[in-house]
N, C-alpha and C positions, 0 to 999 in steps of 0.2 A: 502492500501500499504505500502511494507517494505521499508525505507530509512536508509540509513548509511552516516549520515554526520562526517566524518574525519575534523581536526582543529590541530594545534598545530606546525604545521612544520615550517623549514625556516631556515637560515643560522646562523650556527653555527661552532664555531673552532674547530680542533681535540683536541681530550682531554673534551670537552664540553659536554652540557646534552641539554635534551630536553625532553618535556613530551607530548604526543599526547593523542589527545580525539576521541572517536568516538561516537556521539550522535543516537542512533537507536530508532525506532516509528514503527508501523504498524504492531508488532508481540509480544508475550509475553519473552521480553528478556530474563527474568531468565530461559526459560525451554532450550534454545540452546548453545552449545557451541559455541567459538568467537575465532576470529584467527587474528593476523598480517600477511599481505603476503606484499614481496616489490619487486619494478623493476628496476631496474639501468638502466642508459643507454646503452639503444644496448644490452641489457639481457634479459631471458625470468623471466616470476614470480619465487621469492624466497620464499615458507613458512619460516616466521620467529616465532612463538609463538603462544600458543593455550590454550585456558582455558575452564575448563569444566562448564557444568551448574550448578551442582549439589554442589558437594565438594570443588570446587575453584580450582582444581587439574590444574597443568601446565604442557609444555612442551617447549623446545625452539630448535631452529637451533643450534651446534656447534658452529654456527659464532657469535652467537650475547648471548650464555651462559655465566653468568658471570656479564655482563654489561648490559643486558634491563629487565624490569620487566613486565610484562603484570597483569593486575587487574580487576576488574569489579565491578562497584556498581547498582545490581541490583532496587536499589531503585531510582535509578537515569536515570535507563535505559544508561548506559554509561561503554562503553571498556577505557580502557587507555593502554600507553605502554610509560614506563620510561626506558629512554635510557641515558646511563652514558658511558664514556670513550670512545665518538663518533671517527673515525676515517674516510678517505674519502673513505675507501670502504662502508661504510654506506651510503652513497648519493645514493636516489633513490625515487621512489614514493611510498608512502607508505599508503595501504589499509586497511580495516578495513572487516572483512568477518563475515557472519553469516554460524553455521555449520547448515547441515540436521540433524543432531546428538545432542544426551548430553555430549559427551563427546569428548575432543579435537583431531585432527587427522592431521596429515602431508597432507594427499592425500587432493589437491586442487579439486578434483572432487567433493567432501562431501561437497563444500560450496556452496550456491545457490543463495546468493545475496552478492553483493559488494558493496562497499560505489564508490566514484568517485576521492581518494585520495589526499593526502597531500606530496608537496615536503619536502624532507629535504636534505640539501646542506651540507655537511661538508668539508670546505675548509678554510683555512688561508689566 
């Protein structure tokens, strides 16, 4: 059974940082691309970032480029999202998602498993 369990969310002041983790199990983690996706209050899902399975190549949404860094540790079956310079617009539930592919893409239709999410709130 595929399981994705996010952690690391919380309340942070504007300009602060958080590091999210996603523990994966039930599949060969190193084989698949992974993404982070978020949902702000009252809004739809927004793709944030993806990382390839093989070369570790990454892509980012324009809204987080230069502030967020996605990474993975295949030995630990864990996906990470380092978030710096956070602002209130980053407030959302953050989900990790497993891709059907080896290469990360923006299309959410290519993701077949999702975690339960972790809340990130940016507020003073």
